[in-house]
ROZAZA-268992 format. One record per atom (N, C-alpha, C): residue in three letters; z, x, y. Coordinates in steps of 0.001 Angstrom, whole numbers, padded with zeros to 6 digits, always signed. Example, Ala and Ser with C-alpha at 12.3 -4.5 7.8 and 13.67 -1.06 7.14 Angstrom:
# residues 2
ALA+007800+013190-005690ALA+007800+012300-004500ALA+007800+013200-003300SER+007080+012850-002250SER+007140+013670-001060SER+007870+012900+000030
//
This chain:
# residues 322
UNK+013423-013601-024393UNK+012700-013340-023150UNK+013328-014144-022015UNK+013546-013486-020881UNK+014063-014178-019712UNK+013085-015266-019249UNK+013629-016322-018669UNK+012792-017341-018059UNK+012618-017008-016590UNK+011387-016743-016182UNK+011106-016340-014810UNK+010571-017520-014011UNK+010879-017529-012734UNK+010306-018515-011821UNK+009074-017900-011175UNK+007915-018355-011603UNK+006651-017791-011122UNK+005999-018733-010135UNK+005557-018183-009048UNK+004874-018985-008022UNK+003535-019484-008525UNK+003220-020714-008247UNK+001964-021300-008726UNK+000851-021189-007695UNK+001202-020923-006447UNK+000192-020864-005390UNK-000317-019437-005224UNK-001479-019304-004614UNK-002040-017978-004294UNK-001320-017475-003045UNK-000428-016497-003210UNK+000351-015999-002073UNK+000154-014497-001880UNK-001072-014037-002167UNK-001387-012615-002021UNK-001676-012259-000560UNK-001689-010971-000276UNK-002040-010490+001058UNK-003536-010263+001200UNK-004306-010680+000201UNK-005763-010521+000203UNK-006377-011829-000306UNK-007608-012125+000076UNK-008232-013385-000349UNK-008590-013382-001829UNK-008592-014556-002428UNK-008940-014695-003839UNK-010446-014578-004019UNK-010844-013861-005055UNK-012263-013654-005354UNK-012794-014804-006198UNK-014013-015238-005884UNK-014627-016285-006697UNK-015390-015718-007889UNK-015336-014379-008048UNK-016004-013737-009179UNK-015039-013432-010320UNK-013772-013799-010135UNK-012713-013397-011056UNK-011837-014599-011384UNK-011403-014679-012629UNK-010413-015673-013040UNK-009031-015050-012973UNK-008068-015790-012446UNK-006709-015271-012279UNK-005705-016200-012944UNK-004716-015600-013625UNK-003597-016396-014119UNK-002357-015521-014244UNK-001198-016158-014203UNK+000081-015469-014353UNK+000398-015285-015832UNK+000963-014112-016177UNK+001414-013849-017538UNK+002765-013138-017472UNK+003455-013102-018585UNK+004706-012348-018693UNK+004697-011529-019972UNK+005453-010440-019973UNK+005645-009624-021174UNK+006978-008904-021038UNK+007459-008348-022132UNK+008799-007763-022174UNK+008727-006277-022481UNK+009527-005485-021773UNK+009563-004053-022075UNK+010614-003759-023148UNK+010731-002504-023526UNK+011624-002127-024629UNK+013105-002250-024263UNK+013404-002482-023000UNK+014788-002698-022575UNK+015119-004182-022491UNK+014175-005028-022910UNK+014419-006456-022929UNK+014219-007140-021594UNK+013632-006426-020638UNK+013371-007004-019316UNK+011999-007668-019331UNK+011932-008885-018860UNK+010670-009614-018803UNK+009973-009329-017478UNK+008712-008914-017586UNK+007926-008553-016411UNK+006910-009644-016104UNK+006707-009891-014824UNK+005714-010861-014363UNK+004467-010117-013907UNK+003312-010681-014202UNK+002054-010002-013880UNK+000973-011010-013534UNK-000019-010527-012826UNK-001250-011280-012571UNK-002354-010675-013421UNK-002995-011516-014205UNK-004097-011087-015059UNK-005417-011511-014417UNK-006294-010538-014197UNK-007593-010791-013572UNK-008693-010521-014595UNK-009560-011515-014802UNK-010651-011404-015773UNK-011974-011693-015078UNK-012963-010822-015221UNK-014272-011112-014624UNK-014869-012371-015238UNK-015395-013246-014398UNK-015981-014480-014903UNK-017239-014185-015724UNK-017425-014981-016758UNK-018597-014885-017631UNK-018673-013547-018373UNK-017530-012879-018511UNK-017506-011605-019244UNK-017266-011874-020718UNK-017933-011112-021556UNK-017755-011226-022998UNK-016814-010139-023482UNK-015707-010528-024080UNK-014724-009558-024559UNK-015072-009018-025930UNK-014283-008075-026422UNK-013136-007501-025723UNK-013559-006518-024631UNK-012777-006461-023551UNK-013114-005679-022378UNK-012230-004439-022245UNK-012736-003446-021542UNK-011883-002348-021092UNK-010820-002926-020169UNK-009590-002439-020286UNK-008469-003041-019562UNK-007692-001979-018791UNK-007144-002385-017645UNK-006424-001465-016769UNK-005149-002139-016284UNK-004011-001479-016448UNK-002735-001937-015894UNK-002497-001225-014571UNK-002070-001998-013558UNK-001946-001476-012193UNK-000553-001775-011654UNK+000030-000789-010936UNK+001337-001004-010315UNK+001486-000124-009081UNK+002311-000579-008142UNK+002609+000179-006941UNK+002115-000545-005702UNK+002440-000019-004557UNK+003230+001158-004226UNK+004725+000982-004527UNK+005469+002047-004284UNK+006902+002048-004523UNK+007581+001161-003481UNK+008179+000075-003951UNK+008805-000877-003046UNK+007904-002029-002665UNK+006719-002106-003282UNK+005792-003208-003032UNK+005823-004169-004216UNK+005051-005255-004101UNK+004922-006219-005186UNK+003446-006415-005505UNK+003198-007100-006609UNK+001831-007249-007124UNK+000942-008093-006221UNK+001540-008772-005270UNK+000766-009558-004311UNK+000189-008688-003197UNK+000533-007409-003195UNK+000073-006495-002159UNK-001010-005568-002737UNK-000866-004268-002594UNK-001950-003332-002911UNK-002372-003356-004378UNK-001413-003447-005303UNK-001787-003375-006719UNK-002658-004560-007121UNK-002369-005736-006563UNK-003212-006894-006846UNK-004606-006738-006282UNK-004703-006148-005092UNK-006015-005897-004500UNK-006837-004961-005374UNK-006218-003873-005840UNK-006902-002949-006739UNK-007328-003676-008014UNK-006412-004460-008583UNK-006697-005122-009855UNK-007839-006121-009707UNK-007795-006942-008667UNK-008850-007932-008492UNK-010203-007259-008236UNK-010202-006209-007429UNK-011464-005540-007101UNK-012062-004858-008325UNK-011226-004274-009167UNK-011738-003666-010395UNK-012194-004742-011386UNK-011554-005894-011379UNK-012026-006996-012217UNK-013406-007465-011771UNK-013658-007439-010473UNK-014988-007778-009973UNK-016045-006810-010499UNK-015600-005617-010889UNK-016517-004609-011427UNK-016549-004592-012949UNK-015956-005617-013579UNK-016135-005796-015009UNK-014963-005451-015900UNK-013833-005041-015323UNK-012662-004680-016123UNK-011675-005842-016177UNK-010970-005968-017292UNK-009833-006866-017372UNK-008637-006106-016805UNK-007958-006677-015815UNK-006898-005927-015140UNK-005602-006715-015090UNK-004506-005964-015031UNK-003170-006538-015057UNK-002348-005862-013960UNK-002012-006597-012907UNK-001133-006078-011850UNK+000263-006649-012080UNK+001266-005791-012239UNK+002596-006279-012591UNK+003656-005828-011595UNK+004718-006625-011510UNK+005906-006250-010751UNK+006804-005401-011645UNK+007300-004263-011164UNK+008212-003450-011967UNK+009529-004177-012247UNK+010250-003682-013214UNK+011580-004210-013514UNK+012441-004275-012249UNK+013230-005319-012148UNK+014226-005510-011092UNK+013617-005893-009730UNK+012307-006107-009666UNK+011680-006389-008376UNK+010705-007556-008495UNK+010333-008112-007332UNK+009337-009170-007292UNK+009708-010349-008166UNK+008722-010838-008926UNK+008958-011964-009833UNK+009437-011512-011203UNK+009504-010200-011445UNK+009981-009703-012735UNK+011493-009846-012842UNK+011975-009789-014090UNK+013394-009936-014341UNK+014146-008621-014209UNK+015381-008644-014669UNK+016227-007456-014646UNK+017292-007526-013578UNK+018505-007151-013978UNK+019638-007067-013053UNK+020292-005688-013199UNK+020830-005145-012080UNK+020857-005700-010730UNK+019481-005621-010072UNK+019289-006393-009029UNK+018011-006402-008340UNK+017838-005155-007477UNK+016580-004843-007239UNK+016193-003822-006252UNK+016697-002422-006609UNK+016557-002097-007890UNK+016885-000748-008337UNK+015681-000188-009084UNK+015452+001108-008944UNK+014350+001768-009643UNK+014912+002769-010636UNK+014114+003107-011644UNK+014535+004044-012676UNK+013326+004819-013168UNK+013371+006157-013153UNK+012213+006914-013653UNK+011904+006615-015112UNK+012914+006294-015898UNK+012704+005970-017309UNK+012188+004546-017474UNK+012911+003581-016918UNK+012538+002181-017118UNK+011185+001884-016492UNK+010909+002463-015335UNK+009640+002159-014675UNK+008460+002836-015351UNK+008678+003974-015993UNK+007635+004548-016849UNK+007405+003642-018052UNK+008490+003147-018623UNK+008399+002197-019742UNK+007652+000931-019334UNK+007802+000500-018084UNK+007080-000687-017620UNK+005579-000520-017816UNK+005049+000682-017522UNK+003621+000925-017757UNK+003284+000798-019244UNK+004102+001391-020099UNK+003824+001307-021535UNK+003959-000123-022044UNK+004882-000900-021467UNK+004996-002311-021852UNK+003743-003078-021449UNK+003160-002721-020304UNK+001889-003341-019912UNK+000794-002977-020901UNK+000828-001744-021402UNK-000134-001332-022427UNK+000113-002104-023714UNK+001373-002361-024053UNK+001679-003219-025202UNK+000972-004572-025055UNK+001138-005178-023882UNK+000534-006488-023648UNK-000983-006422-023802UNK-001599-005447-023164UNK-003056-005350-023217UNK-003548-005009-024622UNK-002780-004219-025366UNK-003177-003828-026723UNK-003208-005010-027682UNK-002484-006056-027335UNK-002406-007215-028228UNK-003044-008464-027605UNK-003657-008306-026446UNK-004300-009437-025781UNK-005719-009594-026314UNK-006099-010826-026651UNK-007334-011057-027397UNK-008590-010621-026655UNK-008590-010655-025336UNK-009796-010300-024592UNK-009848-008838-024168UNK-008841-008053-024560UNK-008805-006630-024220UNK-009064-005788-025460UNK-009743-004665-025269UNK-010003-003721-026357UNK-008863-002704-026387UNK-008050-002679-027448UNK-006893-001779-027493UNK-007264-000298-027475UNK-008518+000021-027754UNK-008952+001418-027725UNK-009508+001821-026361UNK-009512+000877-025415UNK-010070+001166-024082UNK-009114+000661-022998UNK-007964+001316-022920UNK-006944+000916-021956UNK-006649+002078-021013UNK-006624+001779-019720UNK-006261+002752-018699UNK-005147+002209-017833UNK-004605+003062-016974UNK-003570+002641-016028UNK-003891+003210-014655UNK-003358+002548-013633UNK-003558+002988-012256UNK-002251+002800-011507UNK-001726+003887-010939UNK-000495+003826-010166UNK-000748+004205-008722UNK-000169+003439-007814UNK-000329+003660-006378UNK+000989+004160-005798UNK+000906+005161-004923UNK+002076+005705-004235UNK+003102+006188-005283UNK+004352+005731-005209UNK+005362+006198-006165UNK+005034+005882-007602UNK+004225+004836-007834UNK+003838+004521-009210UNK+002674+005396-009678UNK+002110+006211-008787UNK+001181+007238-009234UNK+001893+008279-010078UNK+003083+008688-009639UNK+003880+009607-010441UNK+004323+008994-011747UNK+004731+007711-011719UNK+005106+007021-012959UNK+003917+006945-013912UNK+002718+006738-013358UNK+001527+006655-014208UNK+001272+007974-014916UNK+001420+009088-014206UNK+001233+010390-014858UNK+002289+010617-015929UNK+003521+010195-015667UNK+004572+010338-016673UNK+004261+009477-017891UNK+003751+008261-017654UNK+003380+007389-018777UNK+002238+008005-019579UNK+001254+008583-018884UNK+000126+009197-019587UNK+000567+010384-020428UNK+001635+011058-019996UNK+002135+012207-020750UNK+002819+011795-022044UNK+003319+010547-022101UNK+004068+010129-023288UNK+003312+009116-024147UNK+002394+008364-023536UNK+001753+007248-024238UNK+000299+007600-024560UNK+000040+007936-025813UNK-001302+008376-026221UNK-002299+007226-026313UNK-001843+005996-026153UNK-002770+004862-026133UNK-003545+004793-024823UNK-003016+005446-023791UNK-003639+005426-022466UNK-004796+006414-022461UNK-005997+005911-022253UNK-007190+006755-022345UNK-007640+007315-020993UNK-007182+006720-019887UNK-007576+007187-018565UNK-006530+006740-017556UNK-006216+007620-016610UNK-005169+007356-015626UNK-005668+007704-014237UNK-005390+006825-013282UNK-005649+007109-011866UNK-004323+007082-011119UNK-004090+008111-010310UNK-002959+008151-009387UNK-003537+008144-007977UNK-003259+007066-007220UNK-003830+006912-005887UNK-002741+007070-004834UNK-002984+007914-003831UNK-002060+008214-002725UNK-000636+008434-003267UNK-000535+009351-004235UNK+000643+009524-005086UNK+001852+010127-004377UNK+003014+009585-004694UNK+004311+010211-004435UNK+004912+010626-005776UNK+005550+011786-005826UNK+006455+012133-006914UNK+007848+011758-006424UNK+008330+010583-006825UNK+009597+010079-006307UNK+010781+010934-006724UNK+010689+011605-007858UNK+011803+012469-008248UNK+011861+013702-007351UNK+010726+014246-007003UNK+010691+015425-006128UNK+011169+015102-004723UNK+010667+014012-004143UNK+011053+013694-002766UNK+012509+013247-002703UNK+013019+012636-003775UNK+014431+012248-003788UNK+015336+013473-003873UNK+014939+014444-004669UNK+015779+015625-004889UNK+015643+016678-003805UNK+014448+016763-003194UNK+014195+017873-002270UNK+013858+017443-000859UNK+013638+016137-000647UNK+013212+015685+000665UNK+011738+015962+000890UNK+011229+015494+002028UNK+009830+015749+002357UNK+009588+017242+002542UNK+008496+017692+001985UNK+008068+019094+002066UNK+009142+020048+001545UNK+009949+019536+000584UNK+010977+020339-000096UNK+011963+020970+000881UNK+012330+020217+001915UNK+013168+020765+002983UNK+014652+020818+002618UNK+015064+020117+001561UNK+016484+020085+001194UNK+016841+021258+000304UNK+017979+021912+000594UNK+018484+022969-000276UNK+019593+022400-001163UNK+020243+023265-001945UNK+021265+022810-002889UNK+022442+022153-002171UNK+022814+022668-001002UNK+023927+022072-000255UNK+023565+020664+000224UNK+022329+020502+000679UNK+021895+019181+001127UNK+021839+018198-000039UNK+021404+018676-001208UNK+021400+017809-002384UNK+022813+017409-002783UNK+023747+018363-002692UNK+025132+018044-003020UNK+025671+016973-002080UNK+025388+017106-000776UNK+025853+016116+000185UNK+025231+014751-000084UNK+023945+014741-000471UNK+023303+013476-000818UNK+023984+012848-002027UNK+024249+013648-003055UNK+024942+013118-004240UNK+026324+012590-003866UNK+027026+013323-002991UNK+028364+012889-002573UNK+028291+011533-001890UNK+027330+011368-000986UNK+027192+010106-000267UNK+026822+008956-001208UNK+025898+009211-002117UNK+025465+008150-003018UNK+026578+007744-003982UNK+027350+008697-004450UNK+028439+008350-005354UNK+029592+007678-004626UNK+029804+008028-003362UNK+030776+007287-002555UNK+030313+005838-002379UNK+029010+005646-002258UNK+028461+004289-002146UNK+028657+003520-003447UNK+028572+004218-004580UNK+028837+003561-005866UNK+030244+002986-005894UNK+031214+003777-005416UNK+032593+003299-005373UNK+032704+002081-004473UNK+032053+002144-003309UNK+032086+001024-002375UNK+031448-000214-002997UNK+030306-000029-003683UNK+029656-001163-004345UNK+030551-001766-005417UNK+031223-000896-006192UNK+032114-001390-007242UNK+033273-002169-006641UNK+033768-001688-005517UNK+034872-002385-004843UNK+034423-003746-004324UNK+033198-003796-003808UNK+032705-005039-003208UNK+032098-005994-004230UNK+031783-005486-005421UNK+031180-006333-006443UNK+029733-006677-006181UNK+029068-005881-005342UNK+027647-006090-005070UNK+027040-004763-004617UNK+025717-004714-004596UNK+025013-003486-004248UNK+024469-003567-002832UNK+024885-002639-001993UNK+024397-002600-000617UNK+022944-002149-000598UNK+022149-002774+000250UNK+020735-002417+000374UNK+020557-001322+001416UNK+019541-000504+001186UNK+019279+000617+002076UNK+018422+000272+003271UNK+017827-000912+003263UNK+016924-001284+004348UNK+015497-000926+004003UNK+014561-001785+004370UNK+013148-001512+004120UNK+012565-000648+005222UNK+011301-000821+005506UNK+010643-000070+006568UNK+011289-000417+007907UNK+011553+000610+008719UNK+012231+000419+010001UNK+011506-000593+010880UNK+012293-001532+011430UNK+011726-002554+012314UNK+012849-003069+013213UNK+012779-002863+014521UNK+011640-002269+015228UNK+011571-000760+015027UNK+010414-000208+015302UNK+010222+001225+015149UNK+010965+001988+016229UNK+011650+003084+015867UNK+012232+003943+016901UNK+011134+004648+017691UNK+011454+005058+018900UNK+010455+005696+019755UNK+009905+006978+019155UNK+010743+007665+018381UNK+010330+008958+017827UNK+009841+008856+016384UNK+009459+007663+015942UNK+008998+007480+014560UNK+007770+008336+014299UNK+007746+009086+013184UNK+006544+009855+012844UNK+005394+008921+012504UNK+004174+009453+012536UNK+002999+008621+012350UNK+003016+007890+011013UNK+003481+008558+009944UNK+003424+007886+008638UNK+004375+006701+008580UNK+005499+006742+009327UNK+006393+005590+009398UNK+005725+004461+010181UNK+004999+004803+011238UNK+004220+003802+011971UNK+003178+003163+011052UNK+002571+003988+010198UNK+001574+003460+009253UNK+002210+002491+008262UNK+003405+002850+007752UNK+004100+001942+006842UNK+004429+000628+007546UNK+004894+000722+008790UNK+005230-000481+009555UNK+004003-001365+009731UNK+002860-000735+010023UNK+001629-001494+010250UNK+001173-002215+008994UNK+001583-001723+007818UNK+001232-002404+006572UNK+002299-003426+006180UNK+003541-002964+006028UNK+004569-003816+005434UNK+005166-004853+006382UNK+005126-004596+007681UNK+005828-005455+008632UNK+004909-006333+009471UNK+003640-006339+009184UNK+002687-007174+009921UNK+001966-008087+008931UNK+001252-009091+009425UNK+000519-009982+008514UNK-000461-009259+007605UNK-000864-008056+007968UNK-001772-007274+007111UNK-001225-007117+005702UNK+000066-006815+005559UNK+000600-006528+004229UNK+001969-007113+003943UNK+002557-007826+004900UNK+003903-008366+004679UNK+003921-009351+003507UNK+004974-009242+002691UNK+005189-010254+001656UNK+006680-010502+001512UNK+007042-011770+001311UNK+008452-012148+001291UNK+009219-011532+000133UNK+008535-011155-000954UNK+009235-010545-002090UNK+009178-009014-002072UNK+008484-008446-001131UNK+008334-006990-001076UNK+009603-006330-000541UNK+010112-005344-001262UNK+011310-004631-000818UNK+011062-003933+000512UNK+009915-003277+000625UNK+009626-002525+001844UNK+009421-003434+003045UNK+008974-004666+002808UNK+008798-005613+003905UNK+010127-006205+004355UNK+011165-006050+003537UNK+012436-006730+003805UNK+013621-005763+003712UNK+014569-006006+002791UNK+015821-005252+002782UNK+015808-003941+002038UNK+014717-003616+001348UNK+014615-002332+000674UNK+015345-002274-000661UNK+015374-001066-001238UNK+016083-000803-002498UNK+017579-000800-002244UNK+018374-000943-003310UNK+019794-000739-003088UNK+020059+000744-002827UNK+021105+001044-002087UNK+021324+002392-001561UNK+021453+003448-002644UNK+021982+003076-003795UNK+022201+004062-004858UNK+021016+004189-005801UNK+019913+003510-005513UNK+018767+003529-006423UNK+018232+004929-006646UNK+018356+005791-005639UNK+017786+007141-005747UNK+018565+008065-006674UNK+019760+007676-007098UNK+020597+008596-007877UNK+019901+009126-009122UNK+019278+008249-009896UNK+018695+008696-011161UNK+017448+009548-010959UNK+016873+009530-009752UNK+015673+010320-009500UNK+015987+011768-009146UNK+017211+012038-008717UNK+017512+013351-008147UNK+017422+014470-009174UNK+017793+014198-010422UNK+017783+015276-011422UNK+016971+014930-012655UNK+015931+014083-012487UNK+015061+013727-013614UNK+013601+013911-013227UNK+013111+015132-013115UNK+011712+015341-012704UNK+010729+014737-013699UNK+009905+013794-013226UNK+009061+013027-014131UNK+007756+013728-014500UNK+007406+014797-013790UNK+006123+015435-014055UNK+006254+016717-014875UNK+007405+016905-015506UNK+007662+018142-016241UNK+006658+018390-017364UNK+006134+017318-017978UNK+005230+017470-019112UNK+003808+016991-018803UNK+003494+016909-017512UNK+002158+016416-017163UNK+001048+017371-017592UNK+001377+018633-017821UNK+000362+019585-018307UNK-000032+019306-019755UNK+000673+018382-020407UNK+000346+018034-021789UNK-000498+016755-021884UNK-000888+016201-020751UNK-001748+015018-020764UNK-003140+015430-021236UNK-003592+014874-022334UNK-004919+015213-022870UNK-005986+014224-022438UNK-005580+013037-022052UNK-006546+012023-021623UNK-006999+012295-020193UNK-007990+011542-019749UNK-008600+011769-018439UNK-007684+011317-017300UNK-007706+012074-016200UNK-006903+011751-015021UNK-007743+011952-013765UNK-007681+010976-012872UNK-008284+011068-011538UNK-007166+010905-010517UNK-006994+011912-009671UNK-005974+011895-008624UNK-006687+011747-007283UNK-006304+010724-006511UNK-006972+010409-005242UNK-005959+010466-004111UNK-006339+011097-003016UNK-005438+011122-001860UNK-006233+011207-000568UNK-005602+010803+000538UNK-006228+010869+001842UNK-006061+012233+002479UNK-007089+012697+003137UNK-007058+014005+003796UNK-005937+014097+004827UNK-005688+013014+005575UNK-004707+013036+006662UNK-003329+012526+006226UNK-003143+012268+004952UNK-001879+011701+004479UNK-000756+012736+004519UNK+000413+012327+004990UNK+001591+013208+004984UNK+001980+013591+003557UNK+001614+012759+002602UNK+002008+012910+001201UNK+000977+013659+000357UNK-000042+014169+000976UNK-001154+014776+000231UNK-000687+015876-000731UNK+000339+016623-000330UNK+000781+017746-001166UNK+001287+017301-002533UNK+001778+016062-002644UNK+002213+015577-003956UNK+001039+015560-004937UNK-000086+015045-004494UNK-001258+014960-005376UNK-001830+016344-005665UNK-001912+017177-004654UNK-002489+018508-004865UNK-001640+019324-005828UNK-000320+019265-005675UNK+000557+020023-006572UNK+000550+019432-007983UNK+000521+018106-008081UNK+000466+017474-009400UNK-000848+017825-010100UNK-001939+017783-009374UNK-003240+018113-009969UNK-003270+019554-010447UNK-002673+020464-009692UNK-002670+021883-010073UNK-001949+022107-011398UNK-001077+021181-011768UNK-000316+021315-013014UNK-001047+020708-014209UNK-002099+019928-013944UNK-002845+019296-015029UNK-003769+020295-015712UNK-004108+020024-016962UNK-004904+020941-017776UNK-006077+020175-018382UNK-007261+020767-018365UNK-008408+020183-019039UNK-009541+019874-018090UNK-010746+019826-018639UNK-011919+019571-017812UNK-012165+018082-017573UNK-011257+017225-018020UNK-011347+015784-017767UNK-010353+015358-016680UNK-009988+016283-015795UNK-009090+016024-014675UNK-009843+016254-013368UNK-009596+015378-012376UNK-010324+015470-011109UNK-009398+015126-009948UNK-009515+015880-008850UNK-008819+015589-007600UNK-009861+015182-006572UNK-009679+014002-005967UNK-010609+013489-004970UNK-009851+013274-003661UNK-010215+014032-002629UNK-009608+013902-001311UNK-010558+013098-000421UNK-010043+012012+000159UNK-010860+011111+000965UNK-010817+011573+002429UNK-011933+011987+002994UNK-011948+012508+004364UNK-011383+011516+005376UNK-010495+012008+006226UNK-009967+011221+007335UNK-008967+010146+006981UNK-008652+009956+005699UNK-007799+008832+005276UNK-006321+009176+005378UNK-005518+008199+005786UNK-004063+008318+005790UNK-003506+007834+004456UNK-002194+007915+004319UNK-001535+007457+003087UNK-001804+005970+002857UNK-001581+005148+003876UNK-001690+003702+003696UNK-003122+003191+003755UNK-004065+004016+004204UNK-005469+003603+004107UNK-005835+003276+002664UNK-005208+003987+001720UNK-005506+003773+000309UNK-004706+002614-000287UNK-003983+001880+000541UNK-003336+000649+000091UNK-004317-000525+000097UNK-005093-000645+001197UNK-005855-001879+001352UNK-007143-001750+002153UNK-007505-000549+002570UNK-008714-000386+003378UNK-009925-000310+002457UNK-010640-001406+002343UNK-011758-001482+001402UNK-012891-000538+001768UNK-012938-000113+003035UNK-013966+000832+003450UNK-013604+002264+003072UNK-012354+002480+002672UNK-011858+003823+002368UNK-011581+004011+000879UNK-010965+003024+000232UNK-010640+003147-001198UNK-011936+003317-001988UNK-012068+004372-002789UNK-013344+004650-003473UNK-013516+003837-004751UNK-013680+002524-004601UNK-013745+001667-005778UNK-014952+001977-006663UNK-016055+002403-006076UNK-017199+002773-006906UNK-016848+003956-007803UNK-016123+004933-007235UNK-015718+006098-008036UNK-014693+005693-009094UNK-013769+004813-008736UNK-012796+004326-009712UNK-013498+003631-010868UNK-014446+002766-010560UNK-015168+002038-011602UNK-015958+003005-012481UNK-016563+004016-011871UNK-017330+004995-012655UNK-016415+005804-013553UNK-015240+006201-013031UNK-014275+006974-013824UNK-013794+006168-015024UNK-013327+004949-014784UNK-012855+004137-015901UNK-014007+003761-016836UNK-015185+003556-016267UNK-016334+003264-017112UNK-016684+004400-018050UNK-016498+005631-017560UNK-016818+006800-018390UNK-015797+007005-019499UNK-014520+006849-019190UNK-013474+007203-020145UNK-012912+006027-020938UNK-013318+004812-020584UNK-012906+003638-021366UNK-014124+003010-022024UNK-014934+003841-022631UNK-016153+003320-023277UNK-016090+003483-024785
//
């Protein structure tokens, strides 16, 4: 197991709850990468407890939205685990700042490994929750990992779809070819330089013609509201070639085979809403639900406690992790 340098201070973008016990833990995925996580346990709770692994958004760290979700659900009686994906945050893995549809799906299953063997968690009552790009990873994990009894995808992106087709599927085959050409030329440049060039995080300063959703990202990642020093989106972003493996590996191909319960949540005003609606349309079974939050944007579901339906989340996990 890699030796990780874990911060000892509370450096989250949200205040610490006095109803929850928090501690740092580590675990290893099947690729030998050691992941760092925050474990939240409701105080005075008698185990074993229903447990939930949480990750996302894409390019964020556990000190941001996923930690907020995890702590808030712990306040409602669940044992929760918010983790940094491979190659990011406090987790291990080299090279840094790269994503993988395979490895990041495995990260969810590795979190389930940890919870399945943790003394205060009930291995028969484990769920997962993915935010933004990790909503798609969560659905992919639920399709392969039968230990997962309930899955929530909140303000979901399908990163393989948007990488291969662009927003609203605007890219054709010629545009995809040009993207592949550029990314592979960057691979050569990286090999020549002996390092990986970064693509840049959220634009700062904002261009005058920035669309509203980019302004929303800026308002979260680049201001005290959500900025974090380890967050890719708050700083230099992913490495430029990170998108290569997403272009031809659609992660939702087998989501219609998910037999466990799924709750898909999205904001009515979110630019990304179509990802959740299309993903939900592919799901099968009467234990699947799509919840559209009136008036909400994509980033409202990152940290707006007045908008995130935590009561519904708690009821969903309470029903299917019993």
